[in-house]
ZADO-1210 file (C-alpha; in nm, 4 decimals, padded with zeros to 6 digits):
<atoms>
<atom x="00.0000" y="00.0000" z="00.0000" code="MET" pos="1"/>
<atom x="00.2849" y="00.2399" z="00.0827" code="SER" pos="2"/>
<atom x="00.4400" y="00.1851" z="-00.2605" code="LEU" pos="3"/>
<atom x="00.1094" y="00.2678" z="-00.4313" code="LEU" pos="4"/>
<atom x="00.0872" y="00.5912" z="-00.2313" code="ILE" pos="5"/>
<atom x="00.4418" y="00.6814" z="-00.3401" code="PHE" pos="6"/>
<atom x="00.3620" y="00.5945" z="-00.7026" code="PHE" pos="7"/>
<atom x="00.0440" y="00.8055" z="-00.6992" code="THR" pos="8"/>
<atom x="00.2244" y="01.1074" z="-00.5530" code="ILE" pos="9"/>
<atom x="00.5038" y="01.0659" z="-00.8066" code="HIS" pos="10"/>
<atom x="00.2523" y="01.0400" z="-01.0930" code="TRP" pos="11"/>
<atom x="00.0653" y="01.3585" z="-01.0079" code="TYR" pos="12"/>
<atom x="00.3641" y="01.5741" z="-00.9122" code="THR" pos="13"/>
<atom x="00.5629" y="01.4737" z="-01.2217" code="SER" pos="14"/>
<atom x="00.2627" y="01.5348" z="-01.4454" code="LEU" pos="15"/>
<atom x="00.1929" y="01.8705" z="-01.2796" code="PHE" pos="16"/>
<atom x="00.5328" y="02.0031" z="-01.3836" code="PHE" pos="17"/>
<atom x="00.5097" y="01.8542" z="-01.7317" code="GLN" pos="18"/>
<atom x="00.1584" y="01.9922" z="-01.7852" code="SER" pos="19"/>
<atom x="00.1937" y="02.3360" z="-01.6277" code="VAL" pos="20"/>
<atom x="00.5627" y="02.4194" z="-01.6727" code="PHE" pos="21"/>
<atom x="00.6698" y="02.2302" z="-01.9834" code="HIS" pos="22"/>
<atom x="00.3474" y="02.2345" z="-02.1819" code="HIS" pos="23"/>
<atom x="00.1570" y="02.5468" z="-02.0882" code="ARG" pos="24"/>
<atom x="00.4469" y="02.7723" z="-01.9921" code="TYR" pos="25"/>
<atom x="00.7402" y="02.6626" z="-02.2100" code="ALA" pos="26"/>
<atom x="00.5569" y="02.5515" z="-02.5237" code="ALA" pos="27"/>
<atom x="00.2593" y="02.7885" z="-02.5220" code="HIS" pos="28"/>
<atom x="00.3589" y="03.0849" z="-02.3003" code="ASN" pos="29"/>
<atom x="00.0162" y="03.0897" z="-02.1342" code="MET" pos="30"/>
<atom x="00.1532" y="03.2791" z="-01.8334" code="PHE" pos="31"/>
<atom x="00.4608" y="03.4655" z="-01.7173" code="THR" pos="32"/>
<atom x="00.6696" y="03.4294" z="-01.4021" code="MET" pos="33"/>
<atom x="00.9837" y="03.5763" z="-01.2510" code="SER" pos="34"/>
<atom x="01.3268" y="03.4268" z="-01.3163" code="ARG" pos="35"/>
<atom x="01.3321" y="03.3067" z="-00.9536" code="PHE" pos="36"/>
<atom x="01.0083" y="03.1096" z="-00.9884" code="TRP" pos="37"/>
<atom x="01.1091" y="02.9795" z="-01.3298" code="GLU" pos="38"/>
<atom x="01.4156" y="02.8255" z="-01.1728" code="ARG" pos="39"/>
<atom x="01.2116" y="02.6879" z="-00.8841" code="MET" pos="40"/>
<atom x="01.0013" y="02.5112" z="-01.1455" code="PHE" pos="41"/>
<atom x="01.3194" y="02.3728" z="-01.3029" code="TYR" pos="42"/>
<atom x="01.4141" y="02.2283" z="-00.9640" code="LEU" pos="43"/>
<atom x="01.0624" y="02.0905" z="-00.9218" code="GLY" pos="44"/>
<atom x="01.0925" y="01.9142" z="-01.2571" code="CYS" pos="45"/>
<atom x="01.4216" y="01.7573" z="-01.1530" code="PHE" pos="46"/>
<atom x="01.2864" y="01.6375" z="-00.8183" code="ILE" pos="47"/>
<atom x="00.9609" y="01.4958" z="-00.9551" code="THR" pos="48"/>
<atom x="01.0757" y="01.3613" z="-01.2915" code="GLN" pos="49"/>
<atom x="01.4028" y="01.2235" z="-01.1623" code="GLY" pos="50"/>
<atom x="01.5566" y="00.9756" z="-01.4042" code="SER" pos="51"/>
<atom x="01.3162" y="01.0903" z="-01.6778" code="SER" pos="52"/>
<atom x="01.4020" y="01.4602" z="-01.6419" code="TYR" pos="53"/>
<atom x="01.2989" y="01.6626" z="-01.9493" code="ILE" pos="54"/>
<atom x="01.4549" y="01.9901" z="-02.0615" code="SER" pos="55"/>
<atom x="01.1836" y="02.2583" z="-02.0667" code="ALA" pos="56"/>
<atom x="01.3518" y="02.4237" z="-02.3656" code="TYR" pos="57"/>
<atom x="01.3614" y="02.1038" z="-02.5715" code="THR" pos="58"/>
<atom x="01.0133" y="01.9941" z="-02.4663" code="TYR" pos="59"/>
<atom x="00.8698" y="02.3312" z="-02.5651" code="GLY" pos="60"/>
<atom x="01.0461" y="02.3205" z="-02.9001" code="LEU" pos="61"/>
<atom x="00.9346" y="01.9637" z="-02.9726" code="MET" pos="62"/>
<atom x="00.5756" y="02.0376" z="-02.8775" code="HIS" pos="63"/>
<atom x="00.5632" y="02.3428" z="-03.1030" code="ARG" pos="64"/>
<atom x="00.6786" y="02.1204" z="-03.3887" code="LEU" pos="65"/>
<atom x="00.3996" y="01.8773" z="-03.2981" code="HIS" pos="66"/>
<atom x="00.1397" y="02.1518" z="-03.3373" code="HIS" pos="67"/>
<atom x="00.2940" y="02.2755" z="-03.6604" code="ALA" pos="68"/>
<atom x="00.3087" y="01.9273" z="-03.8192" code="HIS" pos="69"/>
<atom x="00.0402" y="01.7266" z="-03.6390" code="THR" pos="70"/>
<atom x="00.0032" y="01.3741" z="-03.7853" code="ASP" pos="71"/>
<atom x="00.2485" y="01.4559" z="-04.0626" code="GLN" pos="72"/>
<atom x="00.5888" y="01.2879" z="-04.1173" code="PRO" pos="73"/>
<atom x="00.7581" y="01.5865" z="-03.9459" code="GLU" pos="74"/>
<atom x="00.5511" y="01.5358" z="-03.6285" code="ASP" pos="75"/>
<atom x="00.7968" y="01.4302" z="-03.3541" code="PRO" pos="76"/>
<atom x="00.5355" y="01.2172" z="-03.1761" code="HIS" pos="77"/>
<atom x="00.2377" y="01.0871" z="-03.3704" code="SER" pos="78"/>
<atom x="00.0776" y="00.7399" z="-03.3641" code="PRO" pos="79"/>
<atom x="00.0240" y="00.7850" z="-03.7369" code="HIS" pos="80"/>
<atom x="00.3984" y="00.7739" z="-03.7883" code="ASN" pos="81"/>
<atom x="00.4443" y="00.4830" z="-03.5502" code="GLU" pos="82"/>
<atom x="00.1182" y="00.3070" z="-03.4473" code="PRO" pos="83"/>
<atom x="00.2858" y="00.0852" z="-03.1863" code="ASN" pos="84"/>
<atom x="00.2866" y="00.2862" z="-02.8577" code="PRO" pos="85"/>
<atom x="00.6222" y="00.1469" z="-02.7440" code="PHE" pos="86"/>
<atom x="00.7885" y="00.2192" z="-03.0775" code="LEU" pos="87"/>
<atom x="00.6268" y="00.5629" z="-03.0736" code="MET" pos="88"/>
<atom x="00.7813" y="00.6166" z="-02.7295" code="MET" pos="89"/>
<atom x="01.1221" y="00.5310" z="-02.8785" code="TRP" pos="90"/>
<atom x="01.0573" y="00.7598" z="-03.1769" code="LEU" pos="91"/>
<atom x="00.9637" y="01.0426" z="-02.9394" code="THR" pos="92"/>
<atom x="01.2757" y="00.9774" z="-02.7353" code="ARG" pos="93"/>
<atom x="01.4931" y="00.9990" z="-03.0469" code="ASN" pos="94"/>
<atom x="01.3164" y="01.3143" z="-03.1681" code="SER" pos="95"/>
<atom x="01.3672" y="01.4749" z="-02.8280" code="TYR" pos="96"/>
<atom x="01.7373" y="01.3884" z="-02.7982" code="PHE" pos="97"/>
<atom x="01.8113" y="01.4943" z="-03.1552" code="ASN" pos="98"/>
<atom x="01.6621" y="01.8341" z="-03.0767" code="LEU" pos="99"/>
<atom x="01.8424" y="01.8492" z="-02.7420" code="TYR" pos="100"/>
<atom x="02.1888" y="01.7855" z="-02.8897" code="ILE" pos="101"/>
<atom x="02.1190" y="01.9965" z="-03.1996" code="GLY" pos="102"/>
<atom x="02.1293" y="01.7084" z="-03.4464" code="LYS" pos="103"/>
<atom x="01.7808" y="01.8123" z="-03.5627" code="THR" pos="104"/>
<atom x="01.7555" y="02.1812" z="-03.6409" code="GLU" pos="105"/>
<atom x="01.4328" y="02.3770" z="-03.6010" code="ALA" pos="106"/>
<atom x="01.3398" y="02.7122" z="-03.7513" code="ALA" pos="107"/>
<atom x="01.3983" y="03.0179" z="-03.5320" code="ASP" pos="108"/>
<atom x="01.0260" y="03.0934" z="-03.5219" code="LYS" pos="109"/>
<atom x="00.9757" y="02.7865" z="-03.3008" code="TYR" pos="110"/>
<atom x="01.2428" y="02.8970" z="-03.0519" code="LYS" pos="111"/>
<atom x="01.0919" y="03.2268" z="-02.9394" code="LYS" pos="112"/>
<atom x="01.0359" y="03.2783" z="-02.5648" code="ASN" pos="113"/>
<atom x="01.1475" y="02.9294" z="-02.4638" code="LEU" pos="114"/>
<atom x="01.2805" y="02.9049" z="-02.1053" code="PRO" pos="115"/>
<atom x="01.6463" y="02.8104" z="-02.0889" code="SER" pos="116"/>
<atom x="01.8836" y="02.7156" z="-01.8053" code="TRP" pos="117"/>
<atom x="02.1645" y="02.5396" z="-01.9865" code="GLU" pos="118"/>
<atom x="02.3932" y="02.4955" z="-01.6863" code="ALA" pos="119"/>
<atom x="02.1207" y="02.3209" z="-01.4875" code="PHE" pos="120"/>
<atom x="02.0124" y="02.1091" z="-01.7834" code="ASP" pos="121"/>
<atom x="02.3682" y="01.9811" z="-01.8260" code="ARG" pos="122"/>
<atom x="02.3611" y="01.8507" z="-01.4688" code="ILE" pos="123"/>
<atom x="02.0003" y="01.7277" z="-01.4494" code="ALA" pos="124"/>
<atom x="02.0165" y="01.5739" z="-01.7966" code="HIS" pos="125"/>
<atom x="02.3430" y="01.3902" z="-01.7371" code="SER" pos="126"/>
<atom x="02.3815" y="01.0146" z="-01.7227" code="GLY" pos="127"/>
<atom x="02.5239" y="01.0407" z="-01.3712" code="ILE" pos="128"/>
<atom x="02.2157" y="01.2255" z="-01.2448" code="ALA" pos="129"/>
<atom x="01.9840" y="00.9705" z="-01.4076" code="ARG" pos="130"/>
<atom x="02.1819" y="00.6805" z="-01.2582" code="LEU" pos="131"/>
<atom x="02.1606" y="00.8395" z="-00.9125" code="CYS" pos="132"/>
<atom x="01.7829" y="00.8599" z="-00.9474" code="TRP" pos="133"/>
<atom x="01.7655" y="00.4944" z="-01.0542" code="VAL" pos="134"/>
<atom x="01.9505" y="00.3991" z="-00.7355" code="VAL" pos="135"/>
<atom x="01.7240" y="00.6204" z="-00.5235" code="ILE" pos="136"/>
<atom x="01.4112" y="00.4675" z="-00.6767" code="TYR" pos="137"/>
<atom x="01.5486" y="00.1160" z="-00.6291" code="ALA" pos="138"/>
<atom x="01.6006" y="00.1813" z="-00.2571" code="PHE" pos="139"/>
<atom x="01.2496" y="00.3312" z="-00.2278" code="ILE" pos="140"/>
<atom x="01.1010" y="00.0209" z="-00.3895" code="TYR" pos="141"/>
<atom x="01.3043" y="-00.2155" z="-00.1708" code="ILE" pos="142"/>
<atom x="01.1794" y="-00.0219" z="00.1318" code="TRP" pos="143"/>
<atom x="00.8109" y="00.0038" z="00.0340" code="LEU" pos="144"/>
<atom x="00.7226" y="-00.2975" z="-00.1840" code="VAL" pos="145"/>
<atom x="00.5068" y="-00.5547" z="-00.0039" code="ASP" pos="146"/>
<atom x="00.3904" y="-00.7596" z="-00.3049" code="ALA" pos="147"/>
<atom x="00.5930" y="-00.8858" z="-00.6012" code="TRP" pos="148"/>
<atom x="00.3613" y="-00.7343" z="-00.8622" code="TRP" pos="149"/>
<atom x="00.4402" y="-00.3836" z="-00.7387" code="GLN" pos="150"/>
<atom x="00.7835" y="-00.4179" z="-00.9026" code="TRP" pos="151"/>
<atom x="00.5982" y="-00.4028" z="-01.2351" code="LEU" pos="152"/>
<atom x="00.5592" y="-00.0297" z="-01.1663" code="LEU" pos="153"/>
<atom x="00.9356" y="00.0196" z="-01.1393" code="PHE" pos="154"/>
<atom x="00.9964" y="00.0730" z="-01.5150" code="PRO" pos="155"/>
<atom x="00.7149" y="00.3310" z="-01.5185" code="VAL" pos="156"/>
<atom x="00.8767" y="00.5110" z="-01.2258" code="THR" pos="157"/>
<atom x="01.2103" y="00.5216" z="-01.4088" code="LEU" pos="158"/>
<atom x="01.0515" y="00.6601" z="-01.7281" code="ALA" pos="159"/>
<atom x="00.7679" y="00.8547" z="-01.5635" code="MET" pos="160"/>
<atom x="00.7895" y="01.1751" z="-01.7711" code="GLY" pos="161"/>
<atom x="00.8327" y="00.9904" z="-02.0993" code="SER" pos="162"/>
<atom x="00.5590" y="00.7412" z="-02.0140" code="PHE" pos="163"/>
<atom x="00.3089" y="01.0144" z="-01.9323" code="GLN" pos="164"/>
<atom x="00.3890" y="01.1952" z="-02.2545" code="GLY" pos="165"/>
<atom x="00.3437" y="00.8922" z="-02.4764" code="VAL" pos="166"/>
<atom x="00.0207" y="00.7857" z="-02.3028" code="VAL" pos="167"/>
<atom x="-00.1415" y="01.1225" z="-02.3757" code="VAL" pos="168"/>
<atom x="00.0017" y="01.1692" z="-02.7234" code="ASN" pos="169"/>
<atom x="-00.0711" y="00.8154" z="-02.8408" code="TRP" pos="170"/>
<atom x="-00.4138" y="00.7676" z="-02.6830" code="TRP" pos="171"/>
<atom x="-00.5362" y="01.1190" z="-02.7669" code="ALA" pos="172"/>
<atom x="-00.4725" y="01.0673" z="-03.1380" code="HIS" pos="173"/>
<atom x="-00.6290" y="00.7205" z="-03.1467" code="LYS" pos="174"/>
<atom x="-00.9331" y="00.7010" z="-02.9171" code="PHE" pos="175"/>
<atom x="-01.1796" y="00.9398" z="-02.7591" code="GLY" pos="176"/>
<atom x="-01.4429" y="01.1962" z="-02.8464" code="TYR" pos="177"/>
<atom x="-01.4277" y="01.5252" z="-03.0359" code="GLU" pos="178"/>
<atom x="-01.5810" y="01.8594" z="-02.9472" code="ASN" pos="179"/>
<atom x="-01.4319" y="02.0357" z="-03.2489" code="PHE" pos="180"/>
<atom x="-01.3588" y="01.9559" z="-03.6099" code="SER" pos="181"/>
<atom x="-00.9862" y="02.0102" z="-03.6626" code="VAL" pos="182"/>
<atom x="-00.7389" y="01.9229" z="-03.9371" code="SER" pos="183"/>
<atom x="-00.5849" y="01.6382" z="-03.7367" code="ASN" pos="184"/>
<atom x="-00.6851" y="01.3313" z="-03.5353" code="THR" pos="185"/>
<atom x="-00.6707" y="01.4873" z="-03.1867" code="SER" pos="186"/>
<atom x="-00.9353" y="01.3604" z="-02.9452" code="LYS" pos="187"/>
<atom x="-01.0408" y="01.4090" z="-02.5851" code="ASN" pos="188"/>
<atom x="-00.9494" y="01.1014" z="-02.3841" code="ILE" pos="189"/>
<atom x="-01.1677" y="01.1321" z="-02.0734" code="LEU" pos="190"/>
<atom x="-01.4861" y="01.3350" z="-02.0226" code="PRO" pos="191"/>
<atom x="-01.3869" y="01.4024" z="-01.6594" code="VAL" pos="192"/>
<atom x="-01.0085" y="01.4200" z="-01.6360" code="ASP" pos="193"/>
<atom x="-00.8853" y="01.3350" z="-01.2875" code="LEU" pos="194"/>
<atom x="-00.5764" y="01.1538" z="-01.4182" code="VAL" pos="195"/>
<atom x="-00.3862" y="01.3771" z="-01.6635" code="PHE" pos="196"/>
<atom x="-00.4066" y="01.7315" z="-01.5158" code="TRP" pos="197"/>
<atom x="-00.6454" y="01.8377" z="-01.7945" code="GLY" pos="198"/>
<atom x="-00.4189" y="01.7100" z="-02.0723" code="GLU" pos="199"/>
<atom x="-00.6879" y="01.4547" z="-02.1611" code="ALA" pos="200"/>
<atom x="-00.8751" y="01.7296" z="-02.3499" code="TYR" pos="201"/>
<atom x="-00.6410" y="01.7089" z="-02.6470" code="HIS" pos="202"/>
<atom x="-00.8997" y="01.7902" z="-02.9135" code="ASN" pos="203"/>
<atom x="-00.9989" y="02.1039" z="-02.7223" code="ASN" pos="204"/>
<atom x="-00.6328" y="02.1988" z="-02.6927" code="HIS" pos="205"/>
<atom x="-00.5605" y="02.1573" z="-03.0636" code="HIS" pos="206"/>
<atom x="-00.8599" y="02.3779" z="-03.1408" code="LYS" pos="207"/>
<atom x="-00.7471" y="02.6469" z="-02.8935" code="HIS" pos="208"/>
<atom x="-00.3733" y="02.5843" z="-02.8348" code="PRO" pos="209"/>
<atom x="-00.3083" y="02.9072" z="-02.6413" code="THR" pos="210"/>
<atom x="-00.6186" y="02.8912" z="-02.4217" code="ARG" pos="211"/>
<atom x="-00.5183" y="02.8257" z="-02.0561" code="PRO" pos="212"/>
<atom x="-00.8318" y="02.6215" z="-01.9807" code="ASN" pos="213"/>
<atom x="-00.8498" y="02.2998" z="-02.1833" code="ASN" pos="214"/>
<atom x="-01.2041" y="02.2279" z="-02.0637" code="ALA" pos="215"/>
<atom x="-01.4900" y="02.3565" z="-02.2805" code="THR" pos="216"/>
<atom x="-01.8038" y="02.1569" z="-02.1936" code="ARG" pos="217"/>
<atom x="-01.9914" y="02.1697" z="-01.8644" code="TRP" pos="218"/>
<atom x="-01.8726" y="01.8272" z="-01.7456" code="PHE" pos="219"/>
<atom x="-01.5056" y="01.8782" z="-01.8362" code="GLU" pos="220"/>
<atom x="-01.2672" y="01.9883" z="-01.5608" code="TRP" pos="221"/>
<atom x="-00.9079" y="02.0990" z="-01.6176" code="ASP" pos="222"/>
<atom x="-00.7019" y="02.0368" z="-01.3048" code="MET" pos="223"/>
<atom x="-00.4010" y="02.2092" z="-01.4615" code="GLY" pos="224"/>
<atom x="-00.5955" y="02.5296" z="-01.5248" code="PHE" pos="225"/>
<atom x="-00.7305" y="02.5319" z="-01.1689" code="GLN" pos="226"/>
<atom x="-00.3771" y="02.4953" z="-01.0328" code="SER" pos="227"/>
<atom x="-00.2690" y="02.7835" z="-01.2577" code="MET" pos="228"/>
<atom x="-00.5528" y="02.9970" z="-01.1201" code="ARG" pos="229"/>
<atom x="-00.4246" y="02.9259" z="-00.7684" code="LEU" pos="230"/>
<atom x="-00.0650" y="03.0077" z="-00.8637" code="LEU" pos="231"/>
<atom x="-00.1892" y="03.3281" z="-01.0273" code="ASN" pos="232"/>
<atom x="-00.3898" y="03.4173" z="-00.7155" code="PHE" pos="233"/>
<atom x="-00.0888" y="03.3841" z="-00.4842" code="VAL" pos="234"/>
<atom x="00.1346" y="03.5783" z="-00.7253" code="GLY" pos="235"/>
<atom x="00.3715" y="03.3041" z="-00.8405" code="ILE" pos="236"/>
<atom x="00.2597" y="03.3332" z="-01.2043" code="ILE" pos="237"/>
<atom x="00.0627" y="03.5846" z="-01.4071" code="LYS" pos="238"/>
<atom x="-00.1922" y="03.4379" z="-01.6458" code="LEU" pos="239"/>
<atom x="-00.2150" y="03.6098" z="-01.9821" code="LYS" pos="240"/>
</atoms>
């Protein structure tokens, strides 16, 4: 039971930073914040994503390319380029790292207003840092596991950020419902999203990519937007 509590906390905290900081702030500039708070978010990403730490700069760049080339060969993560979710995860990983190391070049128009902390990324993105997190997670599992099947969650813990990204991006272009007619296959995964911080409303997001609230119908609820409202209220961010 303790391991499941740890896994649940890890799931939601990691996804919070990916949804709010990487997606809505880095990729779409839905709000502004001070340099101090931006770097606090960087630290939060490192602590919650651990061995699957993602550079906010590279994530934002890759996601902008996804919107520009959705479901096309240039899309860095589309199930229409690789219908197998595990192979799509590998394709996404390769697209991400090629952008991170500069092997894949992107037009300057996609690089505007991306957050950047290169010195921190070099540390958090390093193999040594990732190995340290693997060891930390292994000790946590040894300490908390009380049933053999709970070890099946260990690979997800190691690749938490990547796993969450591929689940949303694969599922939301394969199955679900549509509120809007758009020029791609984006769909809403869940009518009431209590799992993905509002990222389940992918069709809504592709229709209104800069809108802070992904929910549009009366029964839809965007946890990420509500957290942004709270952060805006206490002065940590400023919603546009």
